[in-house]
C-alpha positions as a Markdown table, in Angstrom:
| # | Residue | x | y | z |
|---|---|---|---|---|
| 1 | Pro | 63.4 | -45.7 | 66.0 |
| 2 | Asp | 59.8 | -45.1 | 67.1 |
| 3 | Leu | 60.5 | -41.5 | 68.2 |
| 4 | Lys | 62.5 | -40.8 | 65.0 |
| 5 | Asp | 59.5 | -42.1 | 62.9 |
| 6 | Leu | 57.1 | -40.0 | 64.9 |
| 7 | Cys | 59.2 | -36.9 | 64.4 |
| 8 | Gly | 59.3 | -37.6 | 60.7 |
| 9 | Arg | 55.6 | -37.9 | 60.5 |
| 10 | Ile | 55.1 | -34.8 | 62.6 |
| 11 | Ala | 57.4 | -32.8 | 60.4 |
| 12 | Glu | 55.6 | -33.9 | 57.3 |
| 13 | Asp | 52.1 | -33.2 | 58.7 |
| 14 | Gln | 53.0 | -29.9 | 60.1 |
| 15 | Ser | 54.8 | -28.8 | 56.9 |
| 16 | Gln | 51.5 | -29.4 | 55.1 |
| 17 | Glu | 49.5 | -27.5 | 57.7 |
| 18 | Ile | 51.9 | -24.6 | 57.5 |
| 19 | Ala | 51.6 | -24.5 | 53.7 |
| 20 | Gln | 47.8 | -24.6 | 54.1 |
| 21 | Leu | 47.7 | -21.8 | 56.6 |
| 22 | Gln | 50.1 | -19.7 | 54.5 |
| 23 | Gly | 47.7 | -20.2 | 51.6 |
| 24 | Tyr | 44.8 | -18.9 | 53.7 |
| 25 | Leu | 46.8 | -15.8 | 54.8 |
| 26 | Lys | 47.7 | -15.1 | 51.2 |
| 27 | Glu | 44.2 | -15.8 | 49.7 |
| 28 | Trp | 42.2 | -14.1 | 52.5 |
| 29 | His | 44.4 | -11.2 | 53.5 |
| 30 | Gly | 47.1 | -10.8 | 50.9 |
| 31 | Ile | 49.8 | -11.6 | 53.4 |
| 32 | Asp | 53.0 | -13.5 | 52.6 |
| 33 | Tyr | 54.4 | -15.1 | 55.8 |
| 34 | Glu | 57.4 | -17.3 | 56.4 |
| 35 | Pro | 57.8 | -18.7 | 59.9 |
| 36 | Arg | 61.0 | -17.9 | 61.7 |
| 37 | Met | 62.7 | -19.4 | 64.7 |
| 38 | Thr | 62.4 | -17.4 | 67.9 |
| 39 | Arg | 65.1 | -17.1 | 70.5 |
| 40 | Ala | 63.2 | -19.6 | 72.6 |
| 41 | Asp | 63.3 | -22.0 | 69.7 |
| 42 | Glu | 67.0 | -21.5 | 69.4 |
| 43 | Arg | 67.5 | -22.1 | 73.1 |
| 44 | Gln | 65.6 | -25.4 | 72.8 |
| 45 | Leu | 67.8 | -26.6 | 70.0 |
| 46 | Asp | 70.8 | -25.5 | 72.0 |
| 47 | Arg | 69.6 | -27.6 | 74.9 |
| 48 | Leu | 69.2 | -30.6 | 72.6 |
| 49 | Ala | 72.5 | -30.3 | 70.8 |
| 50 | Pro | 74.8 | -31.9 | 73.4 |
| 51 | Leu | 72.3 | -34.8 | 74.1 |
| 52 | Ser | 72.2 | -38.2 | 72.5 |
| 53 | Gly | 70.5 | -41.5 | 72.9 |
| 54 | Pro | 67.9 | -41.8 | 75.7 |
| 55 | Glu | 68.8 | -38.4 | 77.1 |
| 56 | Phe | 67.9 | -36.8 | 73.8 |
| 57 | Asp | 64.7 | -38.8 | 73.4 |
| 58 | Val | 63.5 | -37.9 | 76.9 |
| 59 | Glu | 64.2 | -34.2 | 76.5 |
| 60 | Leu | 62.7 | -34.0 | 73.1 |
| 61 | Ser | 59.6 | -35.8 | 74.3 |
| 62 | Arg | 59.3 | -33.3 | 77.2 |
| 63 | Met | 59.6 | -30.4 | 74.8 |
| 64 | Phe | 56.9 | -31.8 | 72.5 |
| 65 | Ile | 54.6 | -32.3 | 75.5 |
| 66 | Arg | 55.1 | -28.8 | 76.8 |
| 67 | His | 54.7 | -27.3 | 73.3 |
| 68 | His | 51.5 | -29.1 | 72.7 |
| 69 | Glu | 50.1 | -28.3 | 76.2 |
| 70 | Gln | 50.7 | -24.6 | 75.5 |
| 71 | Ile | 48.9 | -24.8 | 72.2 |
| 72 | Ile | 46.0 | -26.5 | 73.7 |
| 73 | Asp | 45.8 | -24.0 | 76.6 |
| 74 | Arg | 45.9 | -21.0 | 74.1 |
| 75 | Ser | 43.3 | -22.5 | 71.8 |
| 76 | Val | 40.9 | -23.1 | 74.8 |
| 77 | Arg | 41.4 | -19.6 | 76.1 |
| 78 | Glu | 40.9 | -18.0 | 72.6 |
| 79 | His | 37.8 | -20.0 | 71.7 |
C-alpha cells in the first residue's frame, strides 16, 4: 500500500510538472509537445507486466531508482 500511494503521488506531481513545462514551451517558444513512450519505456512496462506482489514492488523500485539516478547525473553534467 505504501508503494502504491507513493506511485499515485508521483504521478500526480509529475503530471503537474509536465503541464507546467508544456506551458513554458508553448509560451516561450511556440512549441506544442506531447510526451510519448519510447521503446525503452515499453520494454520496462513489458518487464513489469508478468510480475506481482513483492516481485513487482522490488522491480518497480529498482526502475525508479535507476531513472532518478540518470536524471540527477544528466542535470549535474548539463549545469
